[in-house]
N, C-alpha and C positions, 0 to 999 in steps of 0.2 A: 116150678122150674123144669124145663124140658130136658131131654137127655143131653143136648149139646149146649145148654145154657151155661154161662160162666159160673163157676163156683169157686170156693177157696181152695187153692192147691193145698193138699194136705188133708182134704176132707175124707171122711171114712168111706164114702160111697165109691171112691176111686179104687179102693182095695177089692171090693166085691166084684168090680167089673173086670178085673184082671183075668179071672177064669172064664167069665161069661163071653167076652168078645175078643179079648186080646190073646187068650190061650196061654200056653206055656212060654211062648216067646216073650210076651209082655211081662209075665211073672218073673222070668229069668232076668230080664233087663231091670225090673224094679228091685230085685234082690241085689243085683250088681251095683245099682245106684246107692242103695242103703249101705252096702259094704264099703263103697268109696267114701261116703259121708262118715260112716263109723270109724274109718281109718284116721280121721282127723284127731280122734282121742282114744282109740282102742288100746294104745300101748301105755296109757297113763298108770294103770294098775300094775304094769310090769316094770315101771321105772325103778322101784326099790331093788328088784332082781338085777336090773341093768347096772345100777349103782355099785352093787357088790361084785358082780361078775367081771365088769370091766374096770373096777376100781376108779370110777369117774366121779365128777362133781355134779351137783344138781343142774347148773347151767349146761354142762356137757351132755347129760342124758336128755335134757329138755329139747335138744336139737333133734332127737328122734321124732318128736312131735312137730317142732317148728319147720324142719326141712320139708316134710310132707306138705304141710299147709302152705308154706311159701311157694313151693313148686306149683301146687294147684292154682294159687292166686295169680302168679305171674303168667302161666300158660293160658289159663282161662281168659284172662283179660286180653290176650293177644290172638284169640281164636276166631273172632268174628269173620275176618276175611277168609281164612282157610276153610271155615265151615261153609261159606257161600260157594267157594270154588270146588271143593272136593265132595261135599255132601256129608250128612251125618253118619251114614253106615260105614264108610271107609275109616272115618276118624274113630268111631266107636271100636271097630275091629283092631286098629293099631293100638288104641288105648288099652284094650283088654289084653292084648299080647304083652305089652309093656308091663301091665299090672301083674299078670301071672308070673312073668320072668323075674320081676323085681321082688315079688313076694317070696319066690324060691331063694333068691340071694339073701334076703333078710333072714329067712329061717336058718340059713347055713352060715351067716356072718360070724366070723371069729373075733372081730374087733369092733369098737364103737365107730371108727371112721368108715369102715365098709358098710355098717348098718345105716349110718346117716346118709351116705351116698345112695344106697339102695332105696332108702325111704324117699329121697328126692326123685329118683326115677319112677318110683311107684306113684308119686304125686303127679308127675307128668302124664302117666297113663290114666290116672283118675280124672284129670282135667279133660283129656280127650274123650274119655268114656262119658262123663257127666254132660258135656256139651252135646255129644252125638245122641245120647239116650233120650234127651228131652223131645226132640221132634220125632224120633223113632217110636217112642211110646204113643205119641199122638196118632201116628200112622197105624200102629197096631190096634189101638183102641177105637179108632174111627173118628176122632175129632181132636183138635189141638187142645180144647178145654179139658177133655178127659185125660189126655196125656200129661198136661200140666198138673192136674190134681194128683195123678199117680206118682209123678216125679216129686211133687212137694211132700206127699205122704212118706215116700221112701226116704227123702232127705231128713224129715223130722224124726222118724223112727230110728234111722241109722245114727244120726248125731246123738240121740238120747241114749241108745242102748250100748253104744260102743264101749265105754269103760267097763260096764258090768259084764259084758260078754268077754272082753279081754281078761278081766280079773278071774272069771270062772275058768277059762282055759289055762291061765297061768297057774292057778291053784291045782287044777286037776292034772296038768302035765308040766309045762314050763312056758316061758315067754315065747319060745320058738313056735309053739303050737298055734299061736295067734296067726302067724303068717301061713303056716301049713294049712290051716282050716280055710283060708281065703282062696287058695288055689282052685279047688273044685268048684266053688261058687262062681268065680270069674270065668272058669273054663266052660261051664254050662252056658253062661250068658254069651260067651264067644261063639259057641256052637250055634246058639239060637240066632245070633246076628249074622253069622257066616252062611248058614244053610237056609234061613228064612228071612232074608233081608226084606224089611218092610218097604213099601213104596216111598220114594223120596217125596217130602213135602214140597209145596210150591217154592221156587227160588225167591230169595229176598230181593226187594227192589235194590237197584244200584245205589240209591241214596235214600235212607229212611229218615233222614233228618236227625237233629240232636235229640237225645233222650228227654222226655218230659220231666218237669220238676217233681211230679209224683213218683216216677220211677227212680229218680236220683235219691229222693228222700227215703223211699222204701228200701233201696239197696243200702243206704247209710244206716237205716234202722236195723237191717239184718246184720250188717257188719258190727254194730254196737252190741246187739244181742249175742252174736257169736263170740265176740271178745269177752263179754261178761260170763259166757258159759264156761270159759277156761277156769274161772274161779270156782264154779260149782263142781267141776270135774277134776282138773289137774291138781288144784290146791287141796280139795277135800280128800282125794285119794292119798296124796303124799302125807297129809296130816294123819289120816287114820292108820296107815301102814307103818310109816317111818316114825311119826311122832308118838303115836299111842301104842304101837307094837301089835296091831291086829293082823291076822292072816289075810291074804288077798281075797279069799272067798268071802270072809266076813265083810270086808270093804266093798266087795262086789254086790253083796246083798243090800248094803246100806245105799250105795250109789244107784241101785236099781229103782229106788223110790223116785228118782228124778224122771226116768222114762215113764214110769207108771203115772206120775203126776201129769206129764205132758200128754199122754194118751187120754187120760181122764178129762183133760181140759179141752180137747179138740171139739167134742159136741157143744160145749159151752161157747167156744169161739164161733161155731157155725150159727148158733142161735142168738148171739148178742150183736148189737151194732158194732161194725168193724172197728170204728175209732175207739169205742169204749173197750172192746176186747184187747186191741193192740196196746192201748195206753195202760190198761189195768194189768196186762201181762208184764209190761216193762217194769211197772211199780212192784209187782209181786216178785219178779226176778231180783230186782234191787233189794227188796226187803229180805228175801231169803239169804242173799249174800251178806247183808249187814248182820243178820243173825249168826251166820257162820263166823264172821269177823269178831263178834262179841261173845263167843262161846265162853262161859265162865269156867268150864272144866272139861275134862276128856270124857264126853258123853256121846255114845253112839245114838242114843234116842234123840238128843237135841240136834245132832248133825243130820240124822235121817229126816226129822221134821223140817229142818231148814231146806234140805235138798228136795223134799216133796213140794215145798212152796216154790222153789226155783223151777221145778218141772211144770207146775201149774202156770207159772209165768211164761215159760217157753211155749207151752201148748196154746196159750191164749194169743200170744203176740206173733208167733211165726207164720201161721196160715194167712192172716190178712196182709201181712207185710210181703209174703211170697206172692200172693195174688197181685198186689199192686206192682211188684217188681217185674212179674212175667206178663201180666195181662194176656193170658193164654187163649184169647179169642181170635187172635190174628196169627195164623200159621206162618205167614211169610216173614214176620218179624220175631217170632218166638225164639228161634235158635240164637240170634244175637243177644236177645234179652236174657236168655238162659245163661250164656257165658258170662255176662256181667253179674248176674245173680250169684253164680258159683264163685267168681272172683271176689265179689264183695264179702261173702261169708268168710272166705278163707283169709282175706286181708284182715278182717276183724279178729280171727283166731290168732294170726301171727302177731298183730298189735297187742292182743291180750297177753300172749306168752312173753313177748319182749318187754311188756310193762311189768308183769308180776315176778318174772324170774329174778331180776336183780334186786327188787324189793325184798323178796323172800330170802335170798341168799344173804343180803346185808343184815336183815333183821335177825336171822337165825344166828349169824356170827356174833352180833352184839348181844343177843340173849344168852348165848353160850358163855360169854365172859361174865355176865351178871349171875348166871346160875353157878359158875365156878366159885365166885366169891361167896354167895349165899350158902352153897354146899360146904365150903370150907368152914364157915361159921358153925354150921350144924355139927360137923365132925368135932370141932374144937370143944363145943359145949356138951357133947354126948358124955354120959356117965360111964366111960370105959377107961382102961388104963392107958398111960401115955405111950407105951410101946405099941399097943394095939392101934392107937390113934395114928401114930407115925406110919405104921405098915399099911393101915387102911387108906390113909391119905395118899400114899405113894401109888398103891394099886388102883385106887379110884381115878387118879390123874391119868394113869396109863389107859384105863378103860375109856375115859372121856376123849383122850387124844386119838384113840383108834376108831371111835365111832364117826361115821360120815356126818356132815353138817345136816342138822334137822332130824337125825335118827337118835332114838333113846339108847344110851350106852347100856351094855350088858353089866348090870350091877350084881346079879345073882351070884356068879362064881366068885366074885371078890368077897362078898359077905360070907359065903359058905366057907371059904378058905380061912377067914379070920375067926369064924365060929369054931372051927376045928382046932385052931391054935389057942383060943381062949374060950373054953366052954362056959365059964362063969359069965361071960359078957354076951351070951347068946340072946337073952331077952332084949337087952339094950341095943344090940346090933340089928335085931329084927325091927324094932321101932325106928331106928335111924334109917334103915333101908327104905321103909315105907315113906318116911318123910322126904327123903332124897328123891325117890321116884315121883312122888306127887309134885315136888318142887320142879323137877326137870320137865315133866309133862306140862305143867302150867306155863313154864317159860317158852317151851316149844309152841304151845297153843297160841300164846300171845304173839309169838314171832310171825304167825300167819295173818295177823290182824290187818296190817296196812295193805297187804296184797289182796285180801278179800274185799276190803273197802274200796280199793281202786277199781276192782271189777264191778262193784255195786254202782260206782259213778258212771261207768260205761252203760250199764243197764238203765239207769235213771235218765240218761241223756236220750235214750231211744223213745221215751214217753212223749216229750214235747214235739219230737220230730213227726209223730203221727198226725198232728194237727195241720201240718203243711201238705199232707197228701189230699188230693181232690177226692171228694165223695164218689165221683164217678169211677175212680180208679180202684175203689175198694169193692169187695164182693157184696 
């Protein structure tokens, strides 16, 4: 394969060329692209903090993710004509300015409404950046194919590492640090685009004709994979932190197995027949999500294994689908194809969020009612005095009512208080506390089942779609 031969966007070779030919300008652009894709899910590990700080509901804080992705999808799908008229460099500059300004507002937001609005503006900036960066990377790196590969690599890495990075920042500092950290990254890219504007690629023809069946199917496949990815990220994070009570850093370490799996799968994707790689990736992603939906207990090891399987699926399926969606060998048509690819991915993410959020909310509420009945039975049957039972039941009911939906209530202080009041019942209270916590964790874990399985269906649908892509459109 020659230096300008088409290859899978997302291939490892594109990364090594950033420093050799494109220099710091291309590297800064690639980092900005990765940041914009990471922002699709970077706040998921901060959602528990947002729940408590803003006293909001799961659907409410989910809009911090949905607003960004919805804005990217809508703006990207409308960008083909402006991109032809103004060129990629001006759009990328405006996008980066909006992204930096909105990130600063997000970091300073004192309420959920302002945060969601700023996230939407951030999404507008990201859409402009992503659309403009694709042809600019091609110009920086010397060919449209190289630019497409670098753009695809940045997209894959950013989407996969977003939650883990956000979780690490939240644990080390707080959720606001997520947005503060993005400002210098975007500012460096803005300086690179402003001072070292790459030559404009050839203008697109006035009419490029309707998109081919292969590109339509490839974009649909990317949308399905992106929607399924919500289950592997949003749901797994909320379950690990709120449902099982783990710290954000622990959840970040577990979620990091997904990007590790994705990166490990990229060489396999490059060496396997594209149809086989894409179909196998969709099946693996679906299988990992089914495993998450059928978790028998609160086990980080089982969750981590399932997330690694999801990552392998993502790494196998995304590069060939991205190649078919972009067909980066034609620089005149690449910008428009890039906007459709960006839009399709984020439409999938929005659909995934809108699908799983009401399912999760309804199932957790129903599970809470069942847990309350089962927990009442355990208290009634416990070998403790009637006065202790009454006081314990009252305090436990208050703790359950105060806990947000899907979050394990704080039982420790309730049992410690009763143990001080009735020291003779301490052993029985300790046993009852363990049984109640196990019961609640099990109910919450099962409450995520339908949402995980819904995302698995999205991933599974991407598999058969690959068969409709022409062989010539694949790498």
